[in-house]
C-alpha positions as CSV (number, residue, x, y, z in Angstrom):
1,M,-22.0,93.5,140.6
2,G,-19.6,96.3,141.6
3,N,-16.0,96.9,140.9
4,T,-14.6,93.5,142.0
5,S,-11.1,92.4,141.3
6,S,-12.3,90.1,138.5
7,N,-14.0,93.1,136.9
8,V,-10.7,95.0,137.1
9,G,-8.9,92.0,135.7
10,I,-11.2,91.8,132.8
11,E,-10.8,95.5,132.1
12,F,-7.0,95.0,132.3
13,I,-7.1,92.2,129.8
14,E,-9.4,94.1,127.5
15,R,-7.1,97.1,127.7
16,F,-4.0,95.0,126.9
17,F,-5.7,93.3,123.9
18,S,-7.0,96.6,122.5
19,S,-3.4,98.0,122.2
20,D,-2.3,98.6,118.6
21,F,-0.4,95.3,118.2
22,F,-2.8,92.9,119.9
23,K,-6.2,94.3,118.8
24,S,-6.5,91.8,115.9
25,C,-5.5,88.9,118.1
26,P,-8.3,86.6,119.4
27,Y,-8.3,85.9,123.1
28,L,-10.4,84.2,125.8
29,P,-10.2,85.4,129.4
30,L,-10.9,82.6,131.9
31,L,-11.8,83.3,135.6
32,F,-10.6,80.7,138.1
33,I,-11.8,80.6,141.7
34,A,-9.6,77.8,142.9
35,G,-8.0,79.0,146.1
36,H,-8.5,82.6,145.1
37,A,-10.1,84.4,142.2
38,H,-7.6,84.9,139.3
39,L,-7.6,85.2,135.6
40,H,-5.8,83.4,132.8
41,V,-5.8,84.4,129.2
42,V,-5.7,82.0,126.2
43,S,-4.6,83.4,122.9
44,V,-2.9,82.5,119.6
45,N,-0.5,84.2,117.2
46,I,-3.0,84.2,114.4
47,Q,-4.9,87.4,113.6
48,K,-8.7,87.4,113.0
49,D,-7.9,87.7,109.2
50,G,-5.9,84.4,109.4
51,K,-2.4,86.1,109.1
52,R,0.4,85.1,111.4
53,I,1.5,87.6,114.1
54,D,5.3,87.9,114.2
55,L,6.4,87.1,117.8
56,H,10.1,88.0,117.3
57,H,11.0,90.4,120.2
58,L,7.4,90.6,121.1
59,G,8.1,91.5,124.8
60,I,10.4,94.4,124.0
61,R,8.5,95.8,121.1
62,K,4.8,95.4,122.1
63,S,4.1,93.7,125.4
64,E,6.3,95.9,127.6
65,P,4.9,99.2,126.4
66,A,1.4,97.9,126.8
67,R,2.2,96.6,130.3
68,K,3.7,99.9,131.4
69,E,0.7,101.9,130.1
70,I,-1.7,99.5,132.0
71,E,0.4,99.6,135.2
72,E,0.1,103.4,135.1
73,R,-3.6,103.4,134.3
74,F,-4.6,100.9,137.0
75,G,-2.0,102.2,139.6
76,L,-0.3,98.8,139.8
77,V,3.1,98.0,141.3
78,K,5.5,98.5,138.4
79,A,7.2,95.3,137.3
80,E,10.3,97.2,136.1
81,G,12.8,97.6,138.9
82,Q,11.4,94.8,141.1
83,K,13.9,92.3,142.4
84,R,13.6,88.9,140.7
85,K,13.5,86.0,143.1
86,K,15.8,83.1,142.5
87,Y,14.2,79.7,142.9
88,L,16.1,76.5,143.4
89,L,14.5,73.4,141.9
């Protein structure tokens, strides 16, 4: 099948959910091909053993370090330092 973007996406997701904090968290990656191929991930804050995962400051404590490590590993554009766009609704 080769190294398609969806394969890289699956590897990215597996890497994120194998990080220390998320490794006990069940997840389901979904591939969509509407318009363009892209991935979504469905997860819950319940560990495989039934215990609740504390989500307080999740982004700062766990998601951000995992994101930075994955950005480095995959040579992605780093989210930090990017200008945020303002959208008018």
